[in-house]
Biotite code that builds the C-alpha atoms (Angstrom):
import biotite.structure as struc

atoms = struc.array([
    struc.Atom([102.179, -70.976, -217.033], chain_id="A", res_id=1, res_name="MET", atom_name="CA", element="C"),
    struc.Atom([100.030, -69.547, -219.736], chain_id="A", res_id=2, res_name="ALA", atom_name="CA", element="C"),
    struc.Atom([97.603, -72.502, -219.820], chain_id="A", res_id=3, res_name="ALA", atom_name="CA", element="C"),
    struc.Atom([96.908, -72.628, -215.952], chain_id="A", res_id=4, res_name="VAL", atom_name="CA", element="C"),
    struc.Atom([96.220, -68.266, -216.111], chain_id="A", res_id=5, res_name="ILE", atom_name="CA", element="C"),
    struc.Atom([93.545, -68.911, -219.285], chain_id="A", res_id=6, res_name="ILE", atom_name="CA", element="C"),
    struc.Atom([92.082, -72.465, -217.609], chain_id="A", res_id=7, res_name="SER", atom_name="CA", element="C"),
    struc.Atom([89.326, -70.350, -215.801], chain_id="A", res_id=8, res_name="ARG", atom_name="CA", element="C"),
    struc.Atom([87.952, -68.846, -219.358], chain_id="A", res_id=9, res_name="GLY", atom_name="CA", element="C"),
    struc.Atom([88.627, -64.912, -218.190], chain_id="A", res_id=10, res_name="ARG", atom_name="CA", element="C"),
    struc.Atom([91.257, -62.878, -217.120], chain_id="A", res_id=11, res_name="LEU", atom_name="CA", element="C"),
    struc.Atom([91.984, -60.193, -214.628], chain_id="A", res_id=12, res_name="CYS", atom_name="CA", element="C"),
    struc.Atom([93.752, -56.959, -215.126], chain_id="A", res_id=13, res_name="ALA", atom_name="CA", element="C"),
    struc.Atom([96.886, -58.883, -213.291], chain_id="A", res_id=14, res_name="GLY", atom_name="CA", element="C"),
    struc.Atom([96.588, -61.618, -215.448], chain_id="A", res_id=15, res_name="HIS", atom_name="CA", element="C"),
    struc.Atom([96.558, -59.749, -218.611], chain_id="A", res_id=16, res_name="GLN", atom_name="CA", element="C"),
    struc.Atom([99.721, -57.729, -217.625], chain_id="A", res_id=17, res_name="ALA", atom_name="CA", element="C"),
    struc.Atom([101.416, -60.878, -217.096], chain_id="A", res_id=18, res_name="PHE", atom_name="CA", element="C"),
    struc.Atom([100.402, -62.728, -220.041], chain_id="A", res_id=19, res_name="LEU", atom_name="CA", element="C"),
    struc.Atom([101.341, -59.647, -222.075], chain_id="A", res_id=20, res_name="GLN", atom_name="CA", element="C"),
    struc.Atom([105.147, -59.634, -220.577], chain_id="A", res_id=21, res_name="ILE", atom_name="CA", element="C"),
    struc.Atom([105.414, -63.572, -220.628], chain_id="A", res_id=22, res_name="PHE", atom_name="CA", element="C"),
    struc.Atom([103.832, -63.986, -224.301], chain_id="A", res_id=23, res_name="LEU", atom_name="CA", element="C"),
    struc.Atom([105.444, -60.779, -225.648], chain_id="A", res_id=24, res_name="LYS", atom_name="CA", element="C"),
    struc.Atom([102.086, -59.269, -226.998], chain_id="A", res_id=25, res_name="ARG", atom_name="CA", element="C"),
    struc.Atom([101.173, -55.505, -227.661], chain_id="A", res_id=26, res_name="PRO", atom_name="CA", element="C"),
    struc.Atom([98.665, -54.484, -224.866], chain_id="A", res_id=27, res_name="ASN", atom_name="CA", element="C"),
    struc.Atom([96.558, -53.634, -227.972], chain_id="A", res_id=28, res_name="ALA", atom_name="CA", element="C"),
    struc.Atom([96.424, -57.417, -229.122], chain_id="A", res_id=29, res_name="ALA", atom_name="CA", element="C"),
    struc.Atom([95.502, -58.746, -225.287], chain_id="A", res_id=30, res_name="MET", atom_name="CA", element="C"),
    struc.Atom([91.738, -59.652, -225.462], chain_id="A", res_id=31, res_name="THR", atom_name="CA", element="C"),
    struc.Atom([90.373, -62.370, -223.232], chain_id="A", res_id=32, res_name="ASP", atom_name="CA", element="C"),
    struc.Atom([88.804, -64.061, -226.602], chain_id="A", res_id=33, res_name="GLU", atom_name="CA", element="C"),
    struc.Atom([92.192, -63.714, -228.405], chain_id="A", res_id=34, res_name="ARG", atom_name="CA", element="C"),
    struc.Atom([93.996, -65.266, -225.653], chain_id="A", res_id=35, res_name="ILE", atom_name="CA", element="C"),
    struc.Atom([91.717, -67.992, -224.534], chain_id="A", res_id=36, res_name="ILE", atom_name="CA", element="C"),
    struc.Atom([91.300, -68.966, -228.467], chain_id="A", res_id=37, res_name="ASN", atom_name="CA", element="C"),
    struc.Atom([95.312, -68.872, -229.603], chain_id="A", res_id=38, res_name="GLU", atom_name="CA", element="C"),
    struc.Atom([96.757, -70.292, -226.749], chain_id="A", res_id=39, res_name="TYR", atom_name="CA", element="C"),
    struc.Atom([94.285, -72.276, -224.884], chain_id="A", res_id=40, res_name="GLY", atom_name="CA", element="C"),
    struc.Atom([93.128, -74.466, -228.030], chain_id="A", res_id=41, res_name="SER", atom_name="CA", element="C"),
    struc.Atom([97.265, -74.941, -228.387], chain_id="A", res_id=42, res_name="GLY", atom_name="CA", element="C"),
    struc.Atom([97.508, -76.605, -224.851], chain_id="A", res_id=43, res_name="TRP", atom_name="CA", element="C"),
    struc.Atom([96.249, -79.875, -225.918], chain_id="A", res_id=44, res_name="ALA", atom_name="CA", element="C"),
    struc.Atom([98.598, -80.089, -228.315], chain_id="A", res_id=45, res_name="LEU", atom_name="CA", element="C"),
    struc.Atom([101.514, -78.567, -226.365], chain_id="A", res_id=46, res_name="GLN", atom_name="CA", element="C"),
    struc.Atom([100.859, -80.702, -223.242], chain_id="A", res_id=47, res_name="GLN", atom_name="CA", element="C"),
    struc.Atom([101.553, -83.922, -225.033], chain_id="A", res_id=48, res_name="GLN", atom_name="CA", element="C"),
    struc.Atom([105.153, -82.730, -226.016], chain_id="A", res_id=49, res_name="ARG", atom_name="CA", element="C"),
    struc.Atom([108.176, -83.010, -223.864], chain_id="A", res_id=50, res_name="ILE", atom_name="CA", element="C"),
    struc.Atom([109.735, -79.755, -223.493], chain_id="A", res_id=51, res_name="PRO", atom_name="CA", element="C"),
    struc.Atom([113.384, -79.597, -225.141], chain_id="A", res_id=52, res_name="ASP", atom_name="CA", element="C"),
    struc.Atom([115.128, -78.289, -222.105], chain_id="A", res_id=53, res_name="PHE", atom_name="CA", element="C"),
    struc.Atom([113.547, -80.894, -220.025], chain_id="A", res_id=54, res_name="PHE", atom_name="CA", element="C"),
    struc.Atom([114.563, -83.589, -222.347], chain_id="A", res_id=55, res_name="GLN", atom_name="CA", element="C"),
    struc.Atom([118.259, -82.238, -222.442], chain_id="A", res_id=56, res_name="ARG", atom_name="CA", element="C"),
    struc.Atom([118.199, -82.669, -218.514], chain_id="A", res_id=57, res_name="ALA", atom_name="CA", element="C"),
    struc.Atom([116.937, -86.333, -218.585], chain_id="A", res_id=58, res_name="MET", atom_name="CA", element="C"),
    struc.Atom([119.469, -86.712, -220.900], chain_id="A", res_id=59, res_name="ASP", atom_name="CA", element="C"),
    struc.Atom([122.239, -85.528, -218.895], chain_id="A", res_id=60, res_name="ALA", atom_name="CA", element="C"),
    struc.Atom([120.864, -87.197, -215.955], chain_id="A", res_id=61, res_name="ASP", atom_name="CA", element="C"),
    struc.Atom([121.661, -90.556, -217.549], chain_id="A", res_id=62, res_name="VAL", atom_name="CA", element="C"),
    struc.Atom([124.918, -89.596, -218.490], chain_id="A", res_id=63, res_name="ARG", atom_name="CA", element="C"),
    struc.Atom([126.023, -88.133, -215.108], chain_id="A", res_id=64, res_name="ASN", atom_name="CA", element="C"),
    struc.Atom([123.582, -89.891, -212.877], chain_id="A", res_id=65, res_name="ARG", atom_name="CA", element="C"),
    struc.Atom([122.479, -86.712, -211.415], chain_id="A", res_id=66, res_name="THR", atom_name="CA", element="C"),
    struc.Atom([118.867, -85.484, -210.602], chain_id="A", res_id=67, res_name="HIS", atom_name="CA", element="C"),
    struc.Atom([118.118, -82.241, -212.196], chain_id="A", res_id=68, res_name="THR", atom_name="CA", element="C"),
    struc.Atom([114.884, -83.331, -214.026], chain_id="A", res_id=69, res_name="ALA", atom_name="CA", element="C"),
    struc.Atom([113.411, -84.393, -210.775], chain_id="A", res_id=70, res_name="THR", atom_name="CA", element="C"),
    struc.Atom([114.080, -80.855, -209.569], chain_id="A", res_id=71, res_name="SER", atom_name="CA", element="C"),
    struc.Atom([113.039, -79.063, -212.630], chain_id="A", res_id=72, res_name="MET", atom_name="CA", element="C"),
    struc.Atom([109.967, -80.932, -212.125], chain_id="A", res_id=73, res_name="LEU", atom_name="CA", element="C"),
    struc.Atom([109.643, -79.375, -208.546], chain_id="A", res_id=74, res_name="CYS", atom_name="CA", element="C"),
    struc.Atom([110.337, -75.996, -209.850], chain_id="A", res_id=75, res_name="LEU", atom_name="CA", element="C"),
    struc.Atom([108.059, -76.471, -212.598], chain_id="A", res_id=76, res_name="ILE", atom_name="CA", element="C"),
    struc.Atom([104.925, -77.009, -210.299], chain_id="A", res_id=77, res_name="GLN", atom_name="CA", element="C"),
    struc.Atom([105.981, -74.654, -207.754], chain_id="A", res_id=78, res_name="ILE", atom_name="CA", element="C"),
    struc.Atom([105.590, -71.862, -210.721], chain_id="A", res_id=79, res_name="VAL", atom_name="CA", element="C"),
    struc.Atom([102.899, -73.116, -211.785], chain_id="A", res_id=80, res_name="ALA", atom_name="CA", element="C"),
    struc.Atom([101.026, -73.039, -208.619], chain_id="A", res_id=81, res_name="ASN", atom_name="CA", element="C"),
    struc.Atom([102.298, -69.406, -207.902], chain_id="A", res_id=82, res_name="ASN", atom_name="CA", element="C"),
    struc.Atom([100.949, -68.479, -211.169], chain_id="A", res_id=83, res_name="CYS", atom_name="CA", element="C"),
    struc.Atom([97.439, -69.960, -210.849], chain_id="A", res_id=84, res_name="ALA", atom_name="CA", element="C"),
    struc.Atom([97.450, -68.616, -207.214], chain_id="A", res_id=85, res_name="ASP", atom_name="CA", element="C"),
    struc.Atom([98.185, -65.029, -208.596], chain_id="A", res_id=86, res_name="THR", atom_name="CA", element="C"),
    struc.Atom([94.561, -64.102, -208.084], chain_id="A", res_id=87, res_name="ASP", atom_name="CA", element="C"),
    struc.Atom([93.971, -65.735, -204.860], chain_id="A", res_id=88, res_name="GLY", atom_name="CA", element="C"),
    struc.Atom([91.800, -68.106, -205.935], chain_id="A", res_id=89, res_name="ASP", atom_name="CA", element="C"),
    struc.Atom([93.702, -71.770, -206.784], chain_id="A", res_id=90, res_name="PHE", atom_name="CA", element="C"),
    struc.Atom([90.726, -73.589, -208.132], chain_id="A", res_id=91, res_name="LEU", atom_name="CA", element="C"),
    struc.Atom([90.504, -77.431, -208.613], chain_id="A", res_id=92, res_name="PRO", atom_name="CA", element="C"),
    struc.Atom([90.389, -77.031, -212.451], chain_id="A", res_id=93, res_name="SER", atom_name="CA", element="C"),
    struc.Atom([93.682, -75.054, -212.062], chain_id="A", res_id=94, res_name="GLU", atom_name="CA", element="C"),
    struc.Atom([95.237, -77.882, -209.696], chain_id="A", res_id=95, res_name="GLN", atom_name="CA", element="C"),
    struc.Atom([94.227, -80.517, -211.900], chain_id="A", res_id=96, res_name="HIS", atom_name="CA", element="C"),
    struc.Atom([95.830, -78.967, -215.114], chain_id="A", res_id=97, res_name="LEU", atom_name="CA", element="C"),
    struc.Atom([99.177, -78.803, -213.288], chain_id="A", res_id=98, res_name="ILE", atom_name="CA", element="C"),
    struc.Atom([99.058, -82.547, -211.639], chain_id="A", res_id=99, res_name="HIS", atom_name="CA", element="C"),
    struc.Atom([98.278, -83.955, -214.915], chain_id="A", res_id=100, res_name="ASP", atom_name="CA", element="C"),
    struc.Atom([100.941, -81.856, -216.728], chain_id="A", res_id=101, res_name="TYR", atom_name="CA", element="C"),
    struc.Atom([103.748, -82.577, -214.065], chain_id="A", res_id=102, res_name="ILE", atom_name="CA", element="C"),
    struc.Atom([102.468, -86.291, -213.902], chain_id="A", res_id=103, res_name="ALA", atom_name="CA", element="C"),
    struc.Atom([102.971, -87.034, -217.692], chain_id="A", res_id=104, res_name="ARG", atom_name="CA", element="C"),
    struc.Atom([106.527, -85.411, -217.461], chain_id="A", res_id=105, res_name="LEU", atom_name="CA", element="C"),
    struc.Atom([107.235, -87.464, -214.603], chain_id="A", res_id=106, res_name="ASP", atom_name="CA", element="C"),
    struc.Atom([105.947, -90.541, -215.831], chain_id="A", res_id=107, res_name="ALA", atom_name="CA", element="C"),
    struc.Atom([108.357, -89.662, -219.042], chain_id="A", res_id=108, res_name="HIS", atom_name="CA", element="C"),
    struc.Atom([111.193, -89.181, -216.763], chain_id="A", res_id=109, res_name="LYS", atom_name="CA", element="C"),
    struc.Atom([110.846, -92.817, -215.151], chain_id="A", res_id=110, res_name="ASP", atom_name="CA", element="C"),
    struc.Atom([110.712, -94.752, -218.036], chain_id="A", res_id=111, res_name="SER", atom_name="CA", element="C"),
    struc.Atom([113.428, -92.708, -219.782], chain_id="A", res_id=112, res_name="ALA", atom_name="CA", element="C"),
    struc.Atom([115.979, -93.483, -216.712], chain_id="A", res_id=113, res_name="LEU", atom_name="CA", element="C"),
    struc.Atom([114.614, -97.269, -216.172], chain_id="A", res_id=114, res_name="MET", atom_name="CA", element="C"),
])
């Protein structure tokens, strides 16, 4: 969610407040530059990783023949879309970031469940 918000390169007051809570950072430390540098630069590495909670859901799906990971993908996309639209302007760059991340998780899921 933080990656979607900071993909614009600028933050409105609402985004600042959300990220302050989400990232558990005191307000004085929440400058646009610091957020974008610290969290934006880390996104390239983070998007390559499969979150532990998602991997555990996939493992459970294999064991139990369930579809929890698929449901999680839908919920992750809904949360990310809503996060991107918090300022009323869902940009193509935000859509692309979300789409690529969901597609990566989905491809990992599909390859693991085959």
